[in-house]
PDB file of N, CA, C and O in Angstrom:
ATOM      1  N   MET A   1       2.715  41.338  28.943  1.00  0.00           N
ATOM      2  CA  MET A   1       4.030  41.003  28.414  1.00  0.00           C
ATOM      3  C   MET A   1       3.965  39.493  28.600  1.00  0.00           C
ATOM      4  O   MET A   1       3.660  38.874  29.620  1.00  0.00           O
ATOM      5  N   ALA A   2       4.416  38.892  27.048  1.00  0.00           N
ATOM      6  CA  ALA A   2       4.282  37.343  27.424  1.00  0.00           C
ATOM      7  C   ALA A   2       5.432  36.620  28.198  1.00  0.00           C
ATOM      8  O   ALA A   2       6.584  36.388  27.830  1.00  0.00           O
ATOM      9  N   LEU A   3       4.978  36.410  29.043  1.00  0.00           N
ATOM     10  CA  LEU A   3       5.642  35.135  30.133  1.00  0.00           C
ATOM     11  C   LEU A   3       6.849  34.167  29.226  1.00  0.00           C
ATOM     12  O   LEU A   3       7.988  34.363  29.650  1.00  0.00           O
ATOM     13  N   GLY A   4       6.783  33.415  28.348  1.00  0.00           N
ATOM     14  CA  GLY A   4       7.277  32.899  27.705  1.00  0.00           C
ATOM     15  C   GLY A   4       8.385  33.525  26.962  1.00  0.00           C
ATOM     16  O   GLY A   4       9.454  32.933  27.112  1.00  0.00           O
ATOM     17  N   LEU A   5       8.420  34.646  26.139  1.00  0.00           N
ATOM     18  CA  LEU A   5       9.154  35.656  25.736  1.00  0.00           C
ATOM     19  C   LEU A   5      10.076  35.746  26.712  1.00  0.00           C
ATOM     20  O   LEU A   5      11.216  35.410  26.393  1.00  0.00           O
ATOM     21  N   ILE A   6       9.865  36.161  27.973  1.00  0.00           N
ATOM     22  CA  ILE A   6      11.042  36.624  28.574  1.00  0.00           C
ATOM     23  C   ILE A   6      11.895  35.578  29.252  1.00  0.00           C
ATOM     24  O   ILE A   6      13.106  35.612  29.472  1.00  0.00           O
ATOM     25  N   GLN A   7      10.904  34.528  29.572  1.00  0.00           N
ATOM     26  CA  GLN A   7      11.729  33.202  29.677  1.00  0.00           C
ATOM     27  C   GLN A   7      12.923  32.389  28.957  1.00  0.00           C
ATOM     28  O   GLN A   7      13.896  31.724  29.312  1.00  0.00           O
ATOM     29  N   GLY A   8      12.387  32.759  27.888  1.00  0.00           N
ATOM     30  CA  GLY A   8      13.074  32.038  26.627  1.00  0.00           C
ATOM     31  C   GLY A   8      12.610  30.445  26.239  1.00  0.00           C
ATOM     32  O   GLY A   8      13.239  29.707  25.482  1.00  0.00           O
ATOM     33  N   ILE A   9      11.329  30.100  26.962  1.00  0.00           N
ATOM     34  CA  ILE A   9      11.040  28.949  26.493  1.00  0.00           C
ATOM     35  C   ILE A   9      10.791  28.787  24.932  1.00  0.00           C
ATOM     36  O   ILE A   9      10.457  29.745  24.234  1.00  0.00           O
ATOM     37  N   ALA A  10      10.922  27.891  24.586  1.00  0.00           N
ATOM     38  CA  ALA A  10      10.544  27.624  22.610  1.00  0.00           C
ATOM     39  C   ALA A  10       9.463  27.557  23.136  1.00  0.00           C
ATOM     40  O   ALA A  10       9.081  27.544  24.306  1.00  0.00           O
ATOM     41  N   MET A  11       8.769  27.495  21.739  1.00  0.00           N
ATOM     42  CA  MET A  11       7.474  27.349  21.611  1.00  0.00           C
ATOM     43  C   MET A  11       6.990  25.722  20.885  1.00  0.00           C
ATOM     44  O   MET A  11       7.763  25.211  20.075  1.00  0.00           O
ATOM     45  N   ARG A  12       5.992  25.176  21.168  1.00  0.00           N
ATOM     46  CA  ARG A  12       6.019  23.572  20.812  1.00  0.00           C
ATOM     47  C   ARG A  12       5.746  23.424  19.621  1.00  0.00           C
ATOM     48  O   ARG A  12       4.632  23.752  19.213  1.00  0.00           O
ATOM     49  N   ARG A  13       7.032  22.712  18.489  1.00  0.00           N
ATOM     50  CA  ARG A  13       6.862  22.400  17.208  1.00  0.00           C
ATOM     51  C   ARG A  13       6.211  21.074  16.853  1.00  0.00           C
ATOM     52  O   ARG A  13       6.215  20.188  17.708  1.00  0.00           O
ATOM     53  N   LYS A  14       5.569  20.826  15.489  1.00  0.00           N
ATOM     54  CA  LYS A  14       5.217  19.459  15.270  1.00  0.00           C
ATOM     55  C   LYS A  14       6.306  19.114  14.419  1.00  0.00           C
ATOM     56  O   LYS A  14       7.001  19.680  13.575  1.00  0.00           O
ATOM     57  N   ARG A  15       6.187  17.716  15.059  1.00  0.00           N
ATOM     58  CA  ARG A  15       7.307  16.658  14.388  1.00  0.00           C
ATOM     59  C   ARG A  15       7.434  16.685  13.133  1.00  0.00           C
ATOM     60  O   ARG A  15       6.402  16.914  12.503  1.00  0.00           O
ATOM     61  N   THR A  16       8.451  16.509  12.514  1.00  0.00           N
ATOM     62  CA  THR A  16       8.820  16.872  11.166  1.00  0.00           C
ATOM     63  C   THR A  16       8.498  15.768  10.107  1.00  0.00           C
ATOM     64  O   THR A  16       8.408  15.908   8.887  1.00  0.00           O
ATOM     65  N   SER A  17       8.342  14.606  10.882  1.00  0.00           N
ATOM     66  CA  SER A  17       8.142  13.566  10.337  1.00  0.00           C
ATOM     67  C   SER A  17       6.441  13.188  10.069  1.00  0.00           C
ATOM     68  O   SER A  17       5.961  12.380   9.275  1.00  0.00           O
ATOM     69  N   SER A  18       5.812  14.021  10.966  1.00  0.00           N
ATOM     70  CA  SER A  18       4.449  14.075  10.522  1.00  0.00           C
ATOM     71  C   SER A  18       4.064  15.038   9.363  1.00  0.00           C
ATOM     72  O   SER A  18       3.038  15.051   8.683  1.00  0.00           O
ATOM     73  N   LEU A  19       4.922  15.667   9.330  1.00  0.00           N
ATOM     74  CA  LEU A  19       4.714  16.764   7.822  1.00  0.00           C
ATOM     75  C   LEU A  19       5.202  16.252   6.817  1.00  0.00           C
ATOM     76  O   LEU A  19       5.368  17.108   5.948  1.00  0.00           O
ATOM     77  N   ASN A  20       5.531  15.204   6.496  1.00  0.00           N
ATOM     78  CA  ASN A  20       6.253  14.646   5.177  1.00  0.00           C
ATOM     79  C   ASN A  20       5.012  13.820   4.655  1.00  0.00           C
ATOM     80  O   ASN A  20       4.781  13.790   3.446  1.00  0.00           O
ATOM     81  N   ILE A  21       4.225  13.160   5.544  1.00  0.00           N
ATOM     82  CA  ILE A  21       2.991  12.279   5.331  1.00  0.00           C
ATOM     83  C   ILE A  21       1.884  13.211   4.163  1.00  0.00           C
ATOM     84  O   ILE A  21       1.327  14.305   4.245  1.00  0.00           O
ATOM     85  N   LEU A  22       1.920  12.360   3.321  1.00  0.00           N
ATOM     86  CA  LEU A  22       0.630  13.336   2.177  1.00  0.00           C
ATOM     87  C   LEU A  22      -0.562  12.510   2.260  1.00  0.00           C
ATOM     88  O   LEU A  22      -0.609  11.379   1.778  1.00  0.00           O
ATOM     89  N   SER A  23      -1.427  13.011   2.805  1.00  0.00           N
ATOM     90  CA  SER A  23      -2.949  12.144   2.589  1.00  0.00           C
ATOM     91  C   SER A  23      -4.134  12.695   1.812  1.00  0.00           C
ATOM     92  O   SER A  23      -3.933  13.701   1.132  1.00  0.00           O
ATOM     93  N   SER A  24      -5.085  12.269   1.831  1.00  0.00           N
ATOM     94  CA  SER A  24      -5.929  12.880   1.020  1.00  0.00           C
ATOM     95  C   SER A  24      -6.299  14.459   2.058  1.00  0.00           C
ATOM     96  O   SER A  24      -6.517  15.584   1.609  1.00  0.00           O
ATOM     97  N   LYS A  25      -6.268  14.084   3.323  1.00  0.00           N
ATOM     98  CA  LYS A  25      -7.183  14.992   4.409  1.00  0.00           C
ATOM     99  C   LYS A  25      -5.718  16.387   3.902  1.00  0.00           C
ATOM    100  O   LYS A  25      -6.028  17.532   4.229  1.00  0.00           O
ATOM    101  N   ARG A  26      -4.512  16.258   3.290  1.00  0.00           N
ATOM    102  CA  ARG A  26      -3.587  17.290   4.229  1.00  0.00           C
ATOM    103  C   ARG A  26      -3.454  17.926   2.679  1.00  0.00           C
ATOM    104  O   ARG A  26      -2.911  19.027   2.590  1.00  0.00           O
ATOM    105  N   ALA A  27      -3.895  17.321   1.549  1.00  0.00           N
ATOM    106  CA  ALA A  27      -3.652  17.876   0.165  1.00  0.00           C
ATOM    107  C   ALA A  27      -4.688  18.770  -0.334  1.00  0.00           C
ATOM    108  O   ALA A  27      -5.501  19.381   0.359  1.00  0.00           O
ATOM    109  N   PRO A  28      -4.544  18.797  -2.079  1.00  0.00           N
ATOM    110  CA  PRO A  28      -5.645  19.591  -2.498  1.00  0.00           C
ATOM    111  C   PRO A  28      -7.040  18.892  -2.663  1.00  0.00           C
ATOM    112  O   PRO A  28      -7.137  17.667  -2.727  1.00  0.00           O
ATOM    113  N   ARG A  29      -8.118  19.746  -2.729  1.00  0.00           N
ATOM    114  CA  ARG A  29      -9.348  18.888  -3.004  1.00  0.00           C
ATOM    115  C   ARG A  29      -9.289  17.666  -3.986  1.00  0.00           C
ATOM    116  O   ARG A  29      -9.624  16.533  -3.640  1.00  0.00           O
ATOM    117  N   ASP A  30      -8.872  17.963  -5.141  1.00  0.00           N
ATOM    118  CA  ASP A  30      -8.931  16.838  -6.227  1.00  0.00           C
ATOM    119  C   ASP A  30      -7.738  15.766  -6.350  1.00  0.00           C
ATOM    120  O   ASP A  30      -7.436  15.152  -7.373  1.00  0.00           O
ATOM    121  N   TYR A  31      -7.228  15.690  -5.300  1.00  0.00           N
ATOM    122  CA  TYR A  31      -5.922  14.779  -4.567  1.00  0.00           C
ATOM    123  C   TYR A  31      -6.481  13.661  -4.780  1.00  0.00           C
ATOM    124  O   TYR A  31      -7.690  13.568  -4.570  1.00  0.00           O
ATOM    125  N   TYR A  32      -5.680  12.456  -5.284  1.00  0.00           N
ATOM    126  CA  TYR A  32      -6.522  11.221  -4.897  1.00  0.00           C
ATOM    127  C   TYR A  32      -5.115  10.153  -4.578  1.00  0.00           C
ATOM    128  O   TYR A  32      -4.458   9.831  -5.568  1.00  0.00           O
ATOM    129  N   LYS A  33      -4.857   9.841  -3.775  1.00  0.00           N
ATOM    130  CA  LYS A  33      -3.494   9.099  -3.160  1.00  0.00           C
ATOM    131  C   LYS A  33      -3.384   7.509  -4.106  1.00  0.00           C
ATOM    132  O   LYS A  33      -2.423   7.028  -4.707  1.00  0.00           O
ATOM    133  N   GLY A  34      -4.756   7.007  -3.925  1.00  0.00           N
ATOM    134  CA  GLY A  34      -4.962   5.940  -4.545  1.00  0.00           C
ATOM    135  C   GLY A  34      -3.828   4.598  -3.860  1.00  0.00           C
ATOM    136  O   GLY A  34      -2.906   4.860  -3.089  1.00  0.00           O
ATOM    137  N   ASN A  35      -4.134   3.299  -4.309  1.00  0.00           N
ATOM    138  CA  ASN A  35      -3.155   1.741  -3.686  1.00  0.00           C
ATOM    139  C   ASN A  35      -2.088   1.988  -4.672  1.00  0.00           C
ATOM    140  O   ASN A  35      -1.453   0.949  -4.490  1.00  0.00           O
ATOM    141  N   ASN A  36      -1.536   2.522  -5.446  1.00  0.00           N
ATOM    142  CA  ASN A  36      -0.240   1.901  -5.987  1.00  0.00           C
ATOM    143  C   ASN A  36      -0.826   1.361  -7.319  1.00  0.00           C
ATOM    144  O   ASN A  36      -0.023   0.743  -8.018  1.00  0.00           O
ATOM    145  N   CYS A  37      -1.934   1.477  -7.727  1.00  0.00           N
ATOM    146  CA  CYS A  37      -2.411   0.500  -8.926  1.00  0.00           C
ATOM    147  C   CYS A  37      -2.908   1.350  -9.894  1.00  0.00           C
ATOM    148  O   CYS A  37      -3.222   2.435  -9.404  1.00  0.00           O
ATOM    149  N   ILE A  38      -3.156   1.243 -11.441  1.00  0.00           N
ATOM    150  CA  ILE A  38      -3.278   1.683 -12.098  1.00  0.00           C
ATOM    151  C   ILE A  38      -4.995   1.855 -12.444  1.00  0.00           C
ATOM    152  O   ILE A  38      -5.624   0.910 -11.965  1.00  0.00           O
ATOM    153  N   SER A  39      -5.758   2.742 -13.084  1.00  0.00           N
ATOM    154  CA  SER A  39      -7.080   2.318 -13.309  1.00  0.00           C
ATOM    155  C   SER A  39      -7.429   1.162 -14.646  1.00  0.00           C
ATOM    156  O   SER A  39      -6.458   0.776 -15.296  1.00  0.00           O
ATOM    157  N   THR A  40      -8.230   0.863 -14.859  1.00  0.00           N
ATOM    158  CA  THR A  40      -8.476  -0.271 -15.986  1.00  0.00           C
ATOM    159  C   THR A  40      -9.546   0.286 -17.175  1.00  0.00           C
ATOM    160  O   THR A  40     -10.022  -0.270 -18.165  1.00  0.00           O
ATOM    161  N   GLY A  41      -9.720   1.818 -16.540  1.00  0.00           N
ATOM    162  CA  GLY A  41     -11.000   2.124 -17.893  1.00  0.00           C
ATOM    163  C   GLY A  41     -11.030   3.303 -17.612  1.00  0.00           C
ATOM    164  O   GLY A  41     -10.095   3.889 -17.066  1.00  0.00           O
ATOM    165  N   PHE A  42     -12.601   4.062 -18.094  1.00  0.00           N
ATOM    166  CA  PHE A  42     -12.948   5.567 -17.050  1.00  0.00           C
ATOM    167  C   PHE A  42     -14.417   5.625 -17.444  1.00  0.00           C
ATOM    168  O   PHE A  42     -15.090   5.032 -18.287  1.00  0.00           O
ATOM    169  N   HIS A  43     -14.688   6.622 -16.458  1.00  0.00           N
ATOM    170  CA  HIS A  43     -16.342   6.581 -16.322  1.00  0.00           C
ATOM    171  C   HIS A  43     -16.651   7.915 -17.592  1.00  0.00           C
ATOM    172  O   HIS A  43     -16.078   8.837 -18.173  1.00  0.00           O
ATOM    173  N   THR A  44     -17.994   7.208 -17.487  1.00  0.00           N
ATOM    174  CA  THR A  44     -18.448   8.221 -18.820  1.00  0.00           C
ATOM    175  C   THR A  44     -19.554   9.118 -18.054  1.00  0.00           C
ATOM    176  O   THR A  44     -20.011   8.771 -16.965  1.00  0.00           O
ATOM    177  N   ARG A  45     -19.977  10.404 -18.777  1.00  0.00           N
ATOM    178  CA  ARG A  45     -21.070  11.359 -18.149  1.00  0.00           C
ATOM    179  C   ARG A  45     -22.250  10.534 -17.330  1.00  0.00           C
ATOM    180  O   ARG A  45     -22.730  10.940 -16.272  1.00  0.00           O
ATOM    181  N   LYS A  46     -22.581   9.483 -17.900  1.00  0.00           N
ATOM    182  CA  LYS A  46     -23.549   8.767 -17.502  1.00  0.00           C
ATOM    183  C   LYS A  46     -23.500   8.386 -16.259  1.00  0.00           C
ATOM    184  O   LYS A  46     -24.467   8.098 -15.554  1.00  0.00           O
ATOM    185  N   GLY A  47     -22.295   8.377 -15.942  1.00  0.00           N
ATOM    186  CA  GLY A  47     -21.977   7.516 -14.232  1.00  0.00           C
ATOM    187  C   GLY A  47     -21.690   5.841 -14.974  1.00  0.00           C
ATOM    188  O   GLY A  47     -21.737   5.127 -13.972  1.00  0.00           O
ATOM    189  N   GLN A  48     -21.491   5.134 -15.888  1.00  0.00           N
ATOM    190  CA  GLN A  48     -20.703   4.076 -16.453  1.00  0.00           C
ATOM    191  C   GLN A  48     -19.493   3.943 -16.447  1.00  0.00           C
ATOM    192  O   GLN A  48     -18.665   4.851 -16.378  1.00  0.00           O
ATOM    193  N   TYR A  49     -19.303   2.836 -16.518  1.00  0.00           N
ATOM    194  CA  TYR A  49     -17.631   2.637 -16.247  1.00  0.00           C
ATOM    195  C   TYR A  49     -17.299   2.194 -17.870  1.00  0.00           C
ATOM    196  O   TYR A  49     -18.238   1.826 -18.576  1.00  0.00           O
ATOM    197  N   VAL A  50     -16.286   2.235 -18.267  1.00  0.00           N
ATOM    198  CA  VAL A  50     -15.508   1.327 -19.445  1.00  0.00           C
ATOM    199  C   VAL A  50     -14.757   0.784 -19.243  1.00  0.00           C
ATOM    200  O   VAL A  50     -13.730   1.384 -18.925  1.00  0.00           O
ATOM    201  N   VAL A  51     -14.737  -0.524 -19.277  1.00  0.00           N
ATOM    202  CA  VAL A  51     -13.277  -1.153 -19.234  1.00  0.00           C
ATOM    203  C   VAL A  51     -12.401  -0.823 -20.637  1.00  0.00           C
ATOM    204  O   VAL A  51     -12.867  -0.695 -21.769  1.00  0.00           O
ATOM    205  N   VAL A  52     -11.187  -0.738 -20.279  1.00  0.00           N
ATOM    206  CA  VAL A  52     -10.276  -0.507 -21.624  1.00  0.00           C
ATOM    207  C   VAL A  52      -9.404  -1.470 -21.623  1.00  0.00           C
ATOM    208  O   VAL A  52      -8.600  -1.642 -20.707  1.00  0.00           O
ATOM    209  N   GLU A  53      -9.496  -2.274 -22.786  1.00  0.00           N
ATOM    210  CA  GLU A  53      -8.860  -3.697 -22.406  1.00  0.00           C
ATOM    211  C   GLU A  53      -7.032  -3.213 -22.939  1.00  0.00           C
ATOM    212  O   GLU A  53      -6.259  -4.167 -22.859  1.00  0.00           O
ATOM    213  N   VAL A  54      -6.598  -2.302 -23.274  1.00  0.00           N
ATOM    214  CA  VAL A  54      -5.384  -1.870 -23.485  1.00  0.00           C
ATOM    215  C   VAL A  54      -4.713  -1.950 -21.856  1.00  0.00           C
ATOM    216  O   VAL A  54      -3.632  -2.533 -21.774  1.00  0.00           O
ATOM    217  N   LYS A  55      -5.325  -1.379 -20.544  1.00  0.00           N
ATOM    218  CA  LYS A  55      -5.148  -1.019 -19.526  1.00  0.00           C
ATOM    219  C   LYS A  55      -5.227  -2.287 -18.865  1.00  0.00           C
ATOM    220  O   LYS A  55      -4.646  -2.281 -17.780  1.00  0.00           O
ATOM    221  N   LEU A  56      -5.801  -3.448 -19.201  1.00  0.00           N
ATOM    222  CA  LEU A  56      -6.057  -4.739 -18.396  1.00  0.00           C
ATOM    223  C   LEU A  56      -4.504  -5.392 -17.774  1.00  0.00           C
ATOM    224  O   LEU A  56      -3.524  -5.267 -18.509  1.00  0.00           O
ATOM    225  N   PRO A  57      -4.372  -5.922 -16.720  1.00  0.00           N
ATOM    226  CA  PRO A  57      -3.209  -6.812 -16.741  1.00  0.00           C
ATOM    227  C   PRO A  57      -2.548  -7.808 -17.519  1.00  0.00           C
ATOM    228  O   PRO A  57      -3.032  -8.922 -17.317  1.00  0.00           O
ATOM    229  N   ASN A  58      -1.843  -7.796 -18.137  1.00  0.00           N
ATOM    230  CA  ASN A  58      -1.470  -9.112 -19.256  1.00  0.00           C
ATOM    231  C   ASN A  58      -0.477 -10.228 -18.049  1.00  0.00           C
ATOM    232  O   ASN A  58       0.474  -9.692 -17.480  1.00  0.00           O
ATOM    233  N   TYR A  59      -0.708 -11.365 -17.819  1.00  0.00           N
ATOM    234  CA  TYR A  59      -0.127 -12.387 -17.145  1.00  0.00           C
ATOM    235  C   TYR A  59       0.832 -13.323 -18.124  1.00  0.00           C
ATOM    236  O   TYR A  59       0.312 -14.082 -18.942  1.00  0.00           O
ATOM    237  N   VAL A  60       1.913 -13.240 -18.016  1.00  0.00           N
ATOM    238  CA  VAL A  60       2.602 -14.230 -18.775  1.00  0.00           C
ATOM    239  C   VAL A  60       3.062 -15.335 -18.037  1.00  0.00           C
ATOM    240  O   VAL A  60       4.055 -15.240 -17.315  1.00  0.00           O
ATOM    241  N   VAL A  61       2.149 -16.816 -18.212  1.00  0.00           N
ATOM    242  CA  VAL A  61       2.468 -17.844 -17.092  1.00  0.00           C
ATOM    243  C   VAL A  61       2.925 -19.057 -18.094  1.00  0.00           C
ATOM    244  O   VAL A  61       2.362 -19.303 -19.160  1.00  0.00           O
ATOM    245  N   PRO A  62       3.993 -19.737 -17.589  1.00  0.00           N
ATOM    246  CA  PRO A  62       4.727 -20.554 -18.706  1.00  0.00           C
ATOM    247  C   PRO A  62       3.395 -21.741 -18.823  1.00  0.00           C
ATOM    248  O   PRO A  62       2.318 -21.597 -18.243  1.00  0.00           O
ATOM    249  N   ASP A  63       3.790 -23.023 -19.789  1.00  0.00           N
ATOM    250  CA  ASP A  63       3.205 -23.840 -19.890  1.00  0.00           C
ATOM    251  C   ASP A  63       3.794 -24.906 -18.905  1.00  0.00           C
ATOM    252  O   ASP A  63       4.984 -25.191 -18.770  1.00  0.00           O
ATOM    253  N   LEU A  64       2.609 -25.492 -18.175  1.00  0.00           N
ATOM    254  CA  LEU A  64       2.440 -26.683 -17.154  1.00  0.00           C
ATOM    255  C   LEU A  64       1.881 -27.603 -17.328  1.00  0.00           C
ATOM    256  O   LEU A  64       1.253 -28.215 -16.464  1.00  0.00           O
ATOM    257  N   THR A  65       2.043 -28.062 -19.102  1.00  0.00           N
ATOM    258  CA  THR A  65       1.168 -29.417 -18.914  1.00  0.00           C
ATOM    259  C   THR A  65       1.954 -30.621 -18.455  1.00  0.00           C
ATOM    260  O   THR A  65       1.368 -31.630 -18.063  1.00  0.00           O
ATOM    261  N   ASP A  66       3.457 -30.524 -18.501  1.00  0.00           N
ATOM    262  CA  ASP A  66       4.727 -32.011 -18.218  1.00  0.00           C
ATOM    263  C   ASP A  66       4.626 -31.666 -17.065  1.00  0.00           C
ATOM    264  O   ASP A  66       4.485 -32.643 -16.330  1.00  0.00           O
ATOM    265  N   PHE A  67       4.632 -30.328 -16.330  1.00  0.00           N
ATOM    266  CA  PHE A  67       5.117 -30.278 -14.879  1.00  0.00           C
ATOM    267  C   PHE A  67       4.860 -31.171 -13.961  1.00  0.00           C
ATOM    268  O   PHE A  67       3.655 -31.395 -13.845  1.00  0.00           O
ATOM    269  N   LYS A  68       5.749 -31.944 -13.056  1.00  0.00           N
ATOM    270  CA  LYS A  68       5.079 -32.375 -11.957  1.00  0.00           C
ATOM    271  C   LYS A  68       6.061 -32.240 -10.874  1.00  0.00           C
ATOM    272  O   LYS A  68       7.276 -32.418 -10.785  1.00  0.00           O
ATOM    273  N   PRO A  69       4.837 -31.748  -9.836  1.00  0.00           N
ATOM    274  CA  PRO A  69       5.635 -31.381  -8.613  1.00  0.00           C
ATOM    275  C   PRO A  69       6.614 -32.430  -7.596  1.00  0.00           C
ATOM    276  O   PRO A  69       6.737 -33.630  -7.839  1.00  0.00           O
ATOM    277  N   TYR A  70       7.030 -31.992  -6.856  1.00  0.00           N
ATOM    278  CA  TYR A  70       7.888 -32.863  -6.406  1.00  0.00           C
ATOM    279  C   TYR A  70       7.547 -32.793  -4.941  1.00  0.00           C
ATOM    280  O   TYR A  70       7.538 -31.669  -4.438  1.00  0.00           O
ATOM    281  N   VAL A  71       7.300 -33.705  -4.277  1.00  0.00           N
ATOM    282  CA  VAL A  71       6.662 -33.795  -3.088  1.00  0.00           C
ATOM    283  C   VAL A  71       7.452 -34.643  -2.216  1.00  0.00           C
ATOM    284  O   VAL A  71       6.971 -35.767  -2.356  1.00  0.00           O
ATOM    285  N   SER A  72       8.712 -34.714  -1.130  1.00  0.00           N
ATOM    286  CA  SER A  72       9.039 -35.302  -0.553  1.00  0.00           C
ATOM    287  C   SER A  72       8.491 -36.685   0.381  1.00  0.00           C
ATOM    288  O   SER A  72       7.481 -36.484   1.057  1.00  0.00           O
ATOM    289  N   GLN A  73       8.956 -37.710   0.424  1.00  0.00           N
ATOM    290  CA  GLN A  73       8.144 -38.898   1.121  1.00  0.00           C
ATOM    291  C   GLN A  73       8.577 -38.766   2.821  1.00  0.00           C
ATOM    292  O   GLN A  73       7.821 -38.987   3.766  1.00  0.00           O
ATOM    293  N   CYS A  74       9.940 -38.363   2.885  1.00  0.00           N
ATOM    294  CA  CYS A  74      10.431 -38.276   4.323  1.00  0.00           C
ATOM    295  C   CYS A  74      10.770 -36.767   4.467  1.00  0.00           C
ATOM    296  O   CYS A  74      11.812 -36.112   4.436  1.00  0.00           O
ATOM    297  N   PRO A  75       9.418 -36.485   4.641  1.00  0.00           N
ATOM    298  CA  PRO A  75       9.539 -34.988   5.548  1.00  0.00           C
ATOM    299  C   PRO A  75      10.743 -35.041   6.684  1.00  0.00           C
ATOM    300  O   PRO A  75      11.122 -36.116   7.149  1.00  0.00           O
ATOM    301  N   ARG A  76      11.294 -33.784   7.076  1.00  0.00           N
ATOM    302  CA  ARG A  76      12.163 -33.697   7.757  1.00  0.00           C
ATOM    303  C   ARG A  76      11.529 -33.925   9.307  1.00  0.00           C
ATOM    304  O   ARG A  76      10.404 -33.513   9.586  1.00  0.00           O
ATOM    305  N   GLU A  77      12.402 -34.645  10.302  1.00  0.00           N
ATOM    306  CA  GLU A  77      11.748 -34.406  12.037  1.00  0.00           C
ATOM    307  C   GLU A  77      11.949 -33.180  12.257  1.00  0.00           C
ATOM    308  O   GLU A  77      13.119 -32.812  12.154  1.00  0.00           O
ATOM    309  N   MET A  78      10.969 -32.213  12.606  1.00  0.00           N
ATOM    310  CA  MET A  78      11.242 -31.022  13.396  1.00  0.00           C
ATOM    311  C   MET A  78      11.272 -31.368  15.305  1.00  0.00           C
ATOM    312  O   MET A  78      10.441 -32.074  15.877  1.00  0.00           O
ATOM    313  N   LYS A  79      12.099 -30.866  15.779  1.00  0.00           N
ATOM    314  CA  LYS A  79      12.349 -30.650  17.156  1.00  0.00           C
ATOM    315  C   LYS A  79      11.183 -29.963  18.014  1.00  0.00           C
ATOM    316  O   LYS A  79      11.294 -28.737  18.022  1.00  0.00           O
ATOM    317  N   THR A  80      10.093 -30.461  18.737  1.00  0.00           N
ATOM    318  CA  THR A  80       9.023 -29.484  18.978  1.00  0.00           C
ATOM    319  C   THR A  80       9.370 -29.499  20.847  1.00  0.00           C
ATOM    320  O   THR A  80       9.814 -30.570  21.262  1.00  0.00           O
ATOM    321  N   THR A  81       9.227 -28.674  21.612  1.00  0.00           N
ATOM    322  CA  THR A  81       9.362 -28.763  22.626  1.00  0.00           C
ATOM    323  C   THR A  81       7.704 -28.651  23.035  1.00  0.00           C
ATOM    324  O   THR A  81       6.972 -27.891  22.401  1.00  0.00           O
ATOM    325  N   GLU A  82       7.125 -29.602  24.312  1.00  0.00           N
ATOM    326  CA  GLU A  82       5.685 -29.870  24.559  1.00  0.00           C
ATOM    327  C   GLU A  82       5.721 -28.810  25.986  1.00  0.00           C
ATOM    328  O   GLU A  82       6.530 -28.910  26.909  1.00  0.00           O
ATOM    329  N   ALA A  83       4.952 -28.104  25.905  1.00  0.00           N
ATOM    330  CA  ALA A  83       4.475 -27.540  27.456  1.00  0.00           C
ATOM    331  C   ALA A  83       4.023 -28.188  28.460  1.00  0.00           C
ATOM    332  O   ALA A  83       2.824 -28.458  28.380  1.00  0.00           O
ATOM    333  N   THR A  84       4.735 -28.647  29.678  1.00  0.00           N
ATOM    334  CA  THR A  84       4.136 -29.572  30.480  1.00  0.00           C
ATOM    335  C   THR A  84       3.310 -28.545  31.939  1.00  0.00           C
ATOM    336  O   THR A  84       2.689 -29.127  32.828  1.00  0.00           O
TER     337      THR A  84
END
């Protein structure tokens, strides 16, 4: 007779939070989680990597020719405590 069933002791359960985490070890064999970024190309049959120009990120940067950064000549004094 199982002693645990007679005494009514509940079996140990895994935490429900750990069951929600999906990693490549808990998923099917072909699952790849990735790092939240898109691929920039594809692999060929010979093992080479072909970069597709459409998949490359396009950054829009404003024209900074007349831009003059302002740096204050009088920085604020910060109160610091010296350890003695």
